[in-house]
KENUDREN-415703 format. One line per 4 residues: their letters; for each residue x, y, z of N, C-alpha, C. Coordinates in steps of 0.001 Angstrom, whole numbers, always signed. Each point is the difference from the previous one (the first is absolute). Layout:
# residues N
A	X:Y:Z:X:Y:Z:X:Y:Z  ...;
***
This chain:
# residues 142
XXXX	-2583:-12023:+32317:-906:-550:-1089:+672:-57:-1281  -89:-1089:-727:+577:-189:-1261:-1090:+700:-1048  +616:+723:-1053:-897:+596:-950:-373:-1159:-1027  -1115:+114:-498:-416:-947:-1144:+878:+239:-1115;
XXXX	+257:-1030:-775:+809:+236:-1244:-591:+900:-971  -1318:-21:-84:-686:+852:-970:+187:+1404:+279  +242:+433:+1260:+169:+1373:+339:+1358:+472:-487  +1022:-892:-142:+1199:+419:-485:+175:-50:-1440;
XXXX	-840:-446:-681:+116:-234:-1389:-101:+1401:-778  +988:+291:-782:+24:+1194:-706:-1025:+13:-1204  -793:+973:-158:-965:+176:-972:+405:+1199:-951  +357:-349:-1068:+449:+1107:-888:-1135:+928:-565;
XXXX	+330:+1310:-304:-876:+758:-633:+388:+88:-1464  -997:-207:-709:+333:-144:-1631:-933:+1132:-592  +645:+776:-876:-726:+1003:-788:-56:-597:-1411  -1244:+170:-447:-308:-577:-1388:-406:+1318:-850;
XXXX	+747:+187:-1063:-448:+1069:-1016:-740:-825:-1025  -1237:+209:-149:-892:-859:-918:-594:+810:-1020  +197:-410:-1255:-653:+680:-1168:-1412:+51:+39  -701:+1002:-295:-1369:+320:+62:-676:-943:-817;
XXXX	+543:-394:-1220:-689:-874:-1011:+81:-1533:+201  +1037:-422:+635:+266:-1421:+45:+147:-427:+1436  +1043:+329:+562:+334:-571:+1427:-981:+403:+1020  -355:+1225:-37:-1007:+416:+1090:-1297:-727:-83;
XXXX	-527:-160:-1374:-1328:-858:-5:+385:-1429:+380  +1211:-532:-201:+370:-1361:+478:-14:-62:+1472  +582:+954:+683:-114:+90:+1433:-1522:+28:+471  -705:+854:-613:-1538:+113:+320:-659:-1287:-176;
XXXX	+279:-743:-1084:-708:-1308:-201:+529:-1048:+889  +1271:+91:+302:+397:-966:+1047:-687:+74:+1319  -310:+1263:+404:-720:+306:+1232:-1431:-509:-136  -647:+384:-1080:-1380:-321:-278:-175:-1595:-45;
XXXX	+1071:-696:-596:-159:-1528:+20:+568:-580:+1198  +220:+831:+1066:+471:-527:+1275:+1256:-835:-113  +920:+444:-890:+1282:-709:+48:+854:+541:+1074  +602:-772:+748:+799:+354:+1196:+1383:+427:-368;
XXXX	+380:+1157:+458:+1307:+470:-49:+285:+969:+1332  +1158:+70:+418:+246:+675:+1166:-493:+1516:+68  -326:+543:+983:-502:+1313:+120:+1235:+985:+66  +1104:-399:-174:+1274:+745:+106:+137:+1099:-1044;
XXXX	-768:-92:-1110:+238:+869:-1082:-973:+1263:+102  +584:+1020:-657:-665:+1374:-191:+104:+184:-1474  -1166:+135:-593:+73:+138:-1437:-271:+1624:-342  +926:+406:-920:-9:+1284:-470:-476:-147:-1562;
XXXX	-1084:+508:-222:-540:-26:-1437:+691:+995:-855  +551:-406:-1009:+628:+916:-1067:-681:-195:-1331  +40:+988:-794:-645:-12:-1298:+745:-995:-917  +1363:-125:+123:+762:-1008:-769:+1293:-200:+715;
XXXX	+441:-1262:-42:+1198:-328:+757:+1204:+699:-588  -115:+453:-1267:+1081:+841:-576:+123:+1330:+678  -903:+490:+757:+94:+1181:+712:+623:-166:+1357  +329:-1197:+427:+669:-172:+1277:+1447:+261:-120;
XXXX	+431:+1118:+385:+1429:+363:-5:+731:-708:+1061  +1244:-380:-303:+781:-656:+1097:+9:+795:+1317  -94:+1312:-16:+19:+877:+1100:-1195:-373:+898  -1183:-445:-623:-1208:-294:+801:+287:-1224:+864;
XXXX	+733:-916:-522:+355:-1264:+730:+919:+331:+1148  +1016:+864:-253:+965:+252:+1004:-724:+769:+1109  -954:+903:-400:-734:+725:+1077:-903:-902:+825  -465:-1057:-603:-824:-1020:+836:+928:-710:+983;
XXXX	+1259:-253:-425:+948:-564:+979:+361:+1078:+1162  +152:+1220:-464:+301:+1044:+982:-1149:+145:+1039  -1195:-312:-433:-1210:+149:+770:-312:-1196:+850  +871:-1075:-170:-80:-1194:+973:-494:-1273:-722;
XXXX	-132:+31:-1407:-394:-1263:-638:+1130:-1002:+102  -289:-1236:+89:+1063:-1064:+115:+256:-672:-1389  -1004:+271:-888:+85:-492:-1304:-947:+725:-985  +306:-14:-1253:-853:+764:-1000:-265:-819:-1205;
XXXX	-1337:-167:-399:-308:-706:-1254:-553:+1045:-923  +480:+42:-1317:-563:+782:-1020:-633:-910:-986  -1251:+118:-211:-785:-919:-855:-798:+842:-990  -190:-705:-1138:-767:+617:-999:-358:-985:-1206;
XXXX	-402:+669:-1127:-489:-864:-1144:+1125:-661:-638  -286:-1045:-761:+960:-600:-895:+328:+935:-1148  +1119:-128:-583:+359:+930:-1107:-1103:+151:-1010  -559:-1095:-532:-889:+64:-1018:-1399:+459:+459;
XXXX	-330:+88:+1295:-1165:+455:+535:-26:+1460:+629  +1202:+490:-107:+91:+1472:+696:-922:+1053:-704  -757:+551:+792:-973:+947:-506:+644:+1257:-615  +1255:+122:+390:+769:+1308:-575:+1073:-406:-913;
XXXX	-70:-1330:-528:+948:-512:-1009:+1357:-212:+428  +540:+1094:+563:+1442:-89:+361:+281:+0:+1526  -1055:+37:+786:+182:+80:+1471:+759:-1188:+616  -415:-1169:-278:+650:-1151:+584:+1429:-115:-465;
XXXX	+326:+316:-1204:+1382:-18:-544:+809:+1011:+760  -583:+1197:+205:+717:+1029:+695:+237:-400:+1380  -941:-666:+654:+44:-556:+1394:+1174:-1005:+36  +94:-854:-964:+1136:-1038:+50:+1371:+716:-132;
XXXX	+83:+1117:-739:+1290:+731:-61:+196:+697:+1396  -957:+621:+500:+93:+618:+1315:+460:-990:+1078  -556:-1130:-171:+298:-1113:+1105:+1507:-322:+7  +562:-70:-1169:+1433:-274:-173:+820:+1095:+717;
XXXX	-404:+1247:-79:+694:+1110:+612:-211:-197:+1544  -1272:-317:+397:-253:-170:+1477:+891:-1129:+551  +113:-1129:-683:+816:-1061:+512:+1444:+475:+256  +486:+814:-940:+1423:+454:+175:+73:+943:+1274;
XXXX	-960:+881:+105:-71:+905:+1259:-118:-695:+1258  -872:-986:+2:-198:-859:+1225:+1248:-754:+413  +759:-553:-991:+1157:-676:+212:+1092:+1038:+483  +21:+1118:-548:+1003:+1033:+408:-242:+482:+1440;
XXXX	-1248:+83:+404:-352:+348:+1309:+159:-1097:+1085  +335:-1238:-546:+304:-1069:+954:-1271:-734:+469  -1112:+116:-703:-1223:-686:+265:+32:-1399:-673  -597:-991:+471:-151:-1254:-610:-907:+210:-1259;
XXXX	+265:-599:-1172:-757:+113:-1167:-1348:-643:+150  -142:-896:+924:-1259:-729:+186:-1074:+857:+764  +436:+1219:+414:-988:+938:+550:-812:+685:-946  +341:-86:-1289:-751:+632:-1027:-384:-1136:-1050;
XXXX	-1124:+277:-542:-529:-997:-1040:-905:+677:-1123  +124:-438:-1145:-865:+510:-1075:-789:-1149:-589  -1227:+117:-124:-848:-1037:-462:-939:+513:-1047  -294:-731:-1134:-1028:+472:-846:-1176:-891:+116;
XXXX	-1114:+558:+517:-1148:-757:+450:-1246:+599:-620  -731:-683:-860:-1119:+540:-677:-1228:-26:+962  -1108:+677:-373:-1209:+14:+967:-575:-1409:+168  +189:-855:-1004:-650:-1275:+91:+971:-1006:+816;
XXXX	+1216:+391:+353:+951:-855:+673:-49:+281:+1540  -1208:+169:+602:-24:+216:+1441:+548:-1038:+855  +4:-1326:-371:+602:-966:+698:+1573:+257:+178  +501:+404:-1259:+1451:+402:-43:+321:+1065:+986;
XXXX	-1004:+1025:+186:+407:+1123:+816:+95:-525:+1457  -951:-761:+422:+34:-499:+1313:+1267:-846:+255  +431:-817:-1012:+1221:-774:+200:+1159:+802:+98  +99:+998:-899:+1226:+905:+3:+51:+738:+1407;
XXXX	-1064:+433:+528:+25:+748:+1290:+447:-910:+1082  -511:-1267:-32:+370:-1003:+1042:+1570:-185:-132  +426:-232:-1190:+1509:-242:-244:+772:+1167:+511  -405:+1175:-316:+779:+1202:+271:+67:+163:+1599;
XXXX	-1140:-248:+632:+16:+117:+1484:+884:-969:+634  -16:-1228:-502:+857:-1043:+543:+1448:+276:-306  +287:+455:-1099:+1385:+287:-344:+541:+1150:+803  -744:+1036:+178:+510:+1237:+866:+10:-427:+1392;
XXXX	-885:-821:+463:-32:-447:+1408:+1355:-693:+206  +559:-877:-846:+1321:-634:+133:+1029:+1038:+104  -104:+1100:-675:+1131:+987:-54:-50:+811:+1303  -1016:+168:+638:-57:+783:+1267:-493:+1390:-374;
XXXX	-7:+858:+1042:-397:+1499:-229:+834:+772:-937  -637:+995:-573:+641:+956:-841:+1341:+435:+806  +1144:+65:-643:+1201:+397:+539:-81:+1486:+517  -861:+737:-642:-69:+1516:+430:-701:+123:+1390;
XX	-828:-1045:+407:-818:+122:+1218:+932:-416:+1141  +1147:-689:-261:+729:-632:+1218:+877:+1063:+582;
***
């Protein structure tokens, strides 16, 4: 018996670190407004994206994530004034570490999404899932 194509399709696990003040409410609003995005994401609520240390992202990969999205407030909207800027600096470090470890840079993504931009949240998640699906499973799982 031949297996159906859909049974062989790789479905990536995406971890989203979402800022309590902006991106998490955007995710919530996307759900309330019945915006469709894949159920492949697991959201971890953080007080600020500036608190997401690169080691958290690497731990997510170690625990089986196929991709990681870090999202939070725009620079001018950050509730902690410096958090989004700090996150941008941290992300540069993360990109270097991911490259050094041999991961594709497309497995990580940083987005600035305000609470009012819930359609953007749904779009970004769909794009991330599609992008990681093309890359295949996390190399640590193989």
